[in-house]
GUNUPA-558174 format. One line per field, with one value per residue: residue number from 1; x, y, z of N, C-alpha, C in turn. Coordinates in pm, whole numbers, plus 32768, in hexadecimal, padded with zeros to 4 digits. Example, Ala and Ser with C-alpha at 12.3 -4.5 7.8 and 13.67 -1.06 7.14 Angstrom:
! GUNUPA-558174
i <- (1 / 2)
n.c1 <- (8527 / 8505)
n.c2 <- (7DC7 / 7F1F)
n.c3 <- (830C / 82C4)
ca.c1 <- (84CE / 8557)
ca.c2 <- (7E3E / 7F96)
ca.c3 <- (830C / 82CA)
c.c1 <- (8528 / 850A)
c.c2 <- (7EB6 / 8003)
c.c3 <- (830C / 8313)
This chain:
! GUNUPA-558174
i <- (1 / 2 / 3 / 4 / 5 / 6 / 7 / 8 / 9 / 10 / 11 / 12 / 13 / 14 / 15 / 16 / 17 / 18 / 19 / 20 / 21 / 22 / 23 / 24 / 25 / 26 / 27 / 28 / 29 / 30 / 31 / 32 / 33 / 34 / 35 / 36 / 37 / 38 / 39 / 40 / 41 / 42 / 43 / 44 / 45 / 46 / 47 / 48 / 49 / 50 / 51 / 52 / 53 / 54 / 55 / 56 / 57 / 58 / 59 / 60 / 61 / 62 / 63 / 64 / 65 / 66 / 67 / 68 / 69 / 70 / 71 / 72 / 73 / 74 / 75 / 76 / 77 / 78 / 79 / 80 / 81 / 82 / 83 / 84 / 85 / 86 / 87 / 88 / 89 / 90 / 91 / 92 / 93 / 94 / 95 / 96 / 97 / 98 / 99)
n.c1 <- (8B21 / 8A0C / 88CA / 87C6 / 867F / 85C2 / 85DD / 8581 / 85DA / 85F8 / 860A / 85A6 / 859B / 85D5 / 84EF / 842C / 8460 / 8434 / 82FD / 82BB / 8335 / 825C / 8169 / 81A9 / 81CD / 80D5 / 8062 / 80F6 / 8099 / 7F80 / 7F95 / 7FE1 / 7F22 / 7E45 / 7EA5 / 7E99 / 7D85 / 7D1F / 7DA3 / 7D02 / 7C03 / 7C0C / 7C23 / 7B45 / 7A69 / 7A91 / 7A47 / 791D / 77B5 / 77B1 / 7894 / 78D0 / 780E / 7819 / 7903 / 78C2 / 7814 / 78AF / 794D / 78E9 / 7926 / 7A4F / 7A97 / 7A5C / 7AFB / 7BE4 / 7BD5 / 7BE4 / 7CDF / 7D6D / 7D41 / 7D86 / 7E9E / 7F02 / 7EBD / 7F5E / 8055 / 804E / 800E / 80DF / 8192 / 8133 / 8122 / 821C / 8285 / 81FA / 8271 / 8380 / 836E / 831E / 83F9 / 84BB / 8459 / 8445 / 855A / 85B0 / 8579 / 8666 / 872C)
n.c2 <- (86FC / 87BE / 87C1 / 87C4 / 8873 / 8854 / 8755 / 8602 / 84D1 / 8379 / 825D / 813C / 8040 / 8057 / 80FB / 8027 / 7F63 / 800F / 8008 / 7F02 / 7EFB / 7F93 / 7EF6 / 7E1C / 7E76 / 7ED6 / 7DD5 / 7D69 / 7E43 / 7E17 / 7D0D / 7D4C / 7DD7 / 7D2E / 7C6B / 7D29 / 7D60 / 7C75 / 7C52 / 7D0F / 7CBE / 7BAE / 7C35 / 7CC8 / 7BE5 / 7B7B / 7C1C / 7CC3 / 7D02 / 7E47 / 7E99 / 7DCE / 7DBB / 7EBA / 7EAC / 7DDC / 7E6D / 7F39 / 7E85 / 7E5F / 7F60 / 7F70 / 7E8E / 7EF1 / 7FC5 / 7F59 / 7ECC / 7F8F / 8036 / 7F5B / 7F2D / 8045 / 8050 / 7F8A / 7FC7 / 80A7 / 8042 / 7FA8 / 806C / 8108 / 805F / 8010 / 8115 / 814D / 8079 / 80D4 / 81BE / 815E / 80DF / 81B2 / 8258 / 81A3 / 8177 / 8289 / 82A5 / 8228 / 82C8 / 8343 / 8299)
n.c3 <- (7B98 / 7B6D / 7BBD / 7AE9 / 7B0B / 7A45 / 79D8 / 79CD / 7A89 / 7AC3 / 7B49 / 7AE1 / 7B62 / 7C55 / 7C8F / 7C51 / 7D13 / 7E00 / 7DBA / 7E09 / 7EF2 / 7F66 / 7F53 / 7FF0 / 80E1 / 8119 / 811B / 8213 / 82D4 / 82E0 / 835D / 8447 / 84A0 / 84B6 / 8584 / 864A / 866F / 8691 / 87AE / 881F / 87F5 / 887A / 899A / 89A5 / 89A5 / 8A83 / 8B1B / 8BCD / 8B65 / 8B04 / 8A8C / 89D4 / 8928 / 88BD / 8841 / 8778 / 86DA / 8683 / 85C3 / 84C9 / 8454 / 8458 / 83CA / 82D1 / 82B9 / 82CF / 81E7 / 8131 / 815E / 8123 / 8006 / 7FA7 / 7FCB / 7F3A / 7E51 / 7E36 / 7E1C / 7D43 / 7C6F / 7C80 / 7C3C / 7B10 / 7AB4 / 7AA4 / 79EB / 790B / 78D3 / 78D9 / 77D4 / 772C / 7729 / 769F / 7590 / 754B / 7566 / 749B / 73B4 / 739D / 732D)
ca.c1 <- (8AB7 / 8995 / 883E / 874C / 861C / 8571 / 85F8 / 8538 / 863C / 85B8 / 8664 / 853A / 85BD / 85D3 / 8469 / 83C3 / 848E / 83BB / 8274 / 82D0 / 831E / 81CD / 810F / 81E6 / 81AD / 8052 / 8055 / 80F8 / 8054 / 7F12 / 7FA3 / 7FCA / 7E9A / 7E02 / 7EE6 / 7E51 / 7D10 / 7D12 / 7DA1 / 7C92 / 7BA3 / 7BFA / 7C11 / 7ABC / 7A39 / 7ABB / 7A08 / 78A3 / 776E / 77AE / 7915 / 78DC / 77A0 / 783C / 796B / 786D / 77D1 / 7931 / 7976 / 78DD / 7980 / 7ABC / 7AB3 / 7A43 / 7B67 / 7C69 / 7BD5 / 7BF7 / 7D6E / 7DC9 / 7D3E / 7DDF / 7F4A / 7F21 / 7E98 / 7FAA / 80C5 / 801C / 7FFB / 816E / 81D2 / 8102 / 8154 / 82C9 / 8288 / 81D6 / 82D7 / 83FD / 8344 / 82FE / 8490 / 84FA / 8414 / 848F / 85FE / 85BC / 8584 / 86E4 / 8783)
ca.c2 <- (871C / 8808 / 8785 / 880E / 8844 / 882F / 86CF / 856F / 8469 / 831B / 81D1 / 80ED / 7FBB / 808A / 810D / 7FB3 / 7F39 / 805A / 7FE2 / 7E80 / 7EF5 / 7FA9 / 7E7D / 7DBC / 7EAC / 7ED8 / 7D54 / 7D73 / 7EA0 / 7DBA / 7C93 / 7D81 / 7E09 / 7CAC / 7C55 / 7D8B / 7D3E / 7BE8 / 7C59 / 7D7A / 7C67 / 7B65 / 7C9A / 7CC8 / 7B85 / 7B52 / 7CB5 / 7C96 / 7D76 / 7ECE / 7E9B / 7D4B / 7E01 / 7F50 / 7E56 / 7D98 / 7EDF / 7F6E / 7E2B / 7E8D / 7FDB / 7F25 / 7E20 / 7F40 / 8017 / 7EE9 / 7EA9 / 8019 / 8038 / 7EF3 / 7F3D / 80C2 / 804D / 7F21 / 8001 / 810F / 7FED / 7F77 / 80E7 / 8147 / 800A / 8033 / 81B0 / 8145 / 8043 / 8138 / 8223 / 8144 / 80D1 / 823C / 8280 / 815A / 81A4 / 8312 / 829D / 81DA / 8329 / 838F / 8242)
ca.c3 <- (7B20 / 7B91 / 7BAE / 7AC7 / 7B33 / 79BF / 79B6 / 7A03 / 7AA0 / 7AF4 / 7B4F / 7ACC / 7B8A / 7CDC / 7C86 / 7C46 / 7D95 / 7E42 / 7DA7 / 7E1D / 7F86 / 7FAE / 7F68 / 8053 / 816C / 811C / 8164 / 82A4 / 832C / 82F5 / 83B9 / 84BB / 84DD / 84BB / 85E1 / 86B0 / 8676 / 86ED / 8831 / 8834 / 87ED / 88F4 / 8A0E / 89B1 / 89BF / 8B1E / 8B65 / 8BC4 / 8B38 / 8A9D / 8A3B / 8966 / 88ED / 8891 / 87E6 / 86FE / 8698 / 863E / 858C / 8428 / 8422 / 8471 / 835F / 827E / 82C2 / 82BC / 8143 / 80DC / 817B / 80C4 / 7F7B / 7F8C / 7FE3 / 7EE0 / 7DD8 / 7E2C / 7DDB / 7CA6 / 7C22 / 7C76 / 7BD3 / 7A9F / 7A6D / 7A81 / 7970 / 78AA / 78CB / 7882 / 773F / 76CF / 771F / 7644 / 7535 / 7515 / 7542 / 73F8 / 7332 / 737D / 7309)
c.c1 <- (8A3F / 8934 / 87D8 / 86AE / 8593 / 857F / 85D2 / 85B1 / 85F0 / 860B / 85E4 / 8541 / 859B / 8530 / 83FD / 8401 / 8439 / 8337 / 8272 / 82B4 / 82B3 / 8169 / 813D / 81BA / 8131 / 8014 / 804E / 80C3 / 7FB5 / 7F00 / 7F8D / 7F71 / 7E4E / 7E2D / 7E85 / 7DCA / 7CDC / 7D25 / 7D23 / 7C0D / 7BA2 / 7BF9 / 7B81 / 7A5C / 7A3C / 7A6E / 7961 / 7864 / 77B9 / 7826 / 7922 / 7875 / 77C7 / 78A8 / 7914 / 782B / 7839 / 796A / 796F / 792F / 7A12 / 7AFD / 7AA9 / 7AC3 / 7BDB / 7C56 / 7BE5 / 7C9D / 7DBB / 7DB0 / 7D78 / 7E6D / 7F40 / 7F14 / 7F03 / 803F / 80AB / 8041 / 807D / 81AF / 81A5 / 8136 / 81D6 / 82C4 / 826D / 825F / 8361 / 83C8 / 8347 / 83B4 / 84C3 / 84DD / 8444 / 8529 / 861D / 85D1 / 85F5 / 8745 / 877B)
c.c2 <- (874B / 87C6 / 87F9 / 881A / 8811 / 8798 / 865B / 850D / 83FD / 8299 / 8163 / 8054 / 7FE1 / 808E / 8082 / 7F6C / 7F90 / 802D / 7F55 / 7E93 / 7F30 / 7F55 / 7E1B / 7DF4 / 7EA5 / 7E5D / 7D58 / 7DDC / 7E51 / 7D49 / 7CCC / 7DB4 / 7DA7 / 7C83 / 7CAC / 7D72 / 7CD7 / 7BF7 / 7CB7 / 7D06 / 7C06 / 7BB0 / 7C90 / 7C63 / 7B45 / 7BD4 / 7C81 / 7D1A / 7DD7 / 7EBE / 7E47 / 7D91 / 7E6C / 7EFB / 7E3B / 7E0C / 7F2A / 7F05 / 7E3D / 7EE2 / 7FC8 / 7EE7 / 7E9B / 7F8C / 7FB1 / 7ED7 / 7F24 / 803E / 7FD6 / 7F0C / 7FDE / 8091 / 7FC6 / 7F65 / 805F / 80B4 / 7FD0 / 7FF7 / 8107 / 80F1 / 8014 / 80B2 / 817E / 80DC / 80A3 / 8190 / 81F1 / 811B / 8164 / 826E / 8217 / 8170 / 824D / 8314 / 8268 / 8259 / 8365 / 831E / 821E)
c.c3 <- (7B7E / 7B66 / 7B5E / 7AE7 / 7ACE / 797C / 7A05 / 7A1C / 7AE3 / 7AC7 / 7B4D / 7B22 / 7C33 / 7CE2 / 7CB2 / 7CD6 / 7E07 / 7E37 / 7E11 / 7EDD / 7FC5 / 7FC2 / 7FDB / 80D8 / 8180 / 8161 / 81ED / 8325 / 833A / 834B / 842E / 84F1 / 84FD / 8562 / 8677 / 86BB / 86C0 / 8775 / 8882 / 885B / 886B / 8985 / 8A15 / 89E4 / 8A32 / 8B67 / 8B74 / 8B92 / 8ADA / 8A3E / 89CD / 8913 / 88A1 / 87EF / 875E / 86AC / 8637 / 85D3 / 84D8 / 83FB / 8411 / 83E3 / 82CA / 8254 / 829F / 81FD / 810B / 80D8 / 8123 / 8046 / 7F5D / 7F81 / 7F65 / 7E49 / 7DB9 / 7E05 / 7D64 / 7C58 / 7C38 / 7C04 / 7B31 / 7A69 / 7A4C / 7A05 / 78FC / 787F / 7890 / 77EF / 76DD / 76AA / 76C0 / 75C5 / 74EA / 7520 / 74B2 / 738B / 7333 / 7360 / 7263)
């Protein structure tokens, strides 16, 4: 069977799994970045002077970027899931027209 570029094909359960995977990977990435952050923090606490001062200055920026990344990835996963649910509902409603 040839693939028609004008036909949309979706396996709803696979899209939902993808959405869940995005959210899970976001959590894992957040945990990895927190672990990295703690390592840098420990290193800087042992250092004197400018290194520790510089780290403290960058701390606010780090926290802001972490929040942005977490929000973006979680939103992406939720949006994929919600879009898939909407598409599935529309597909079901349209299929009722032919029964």
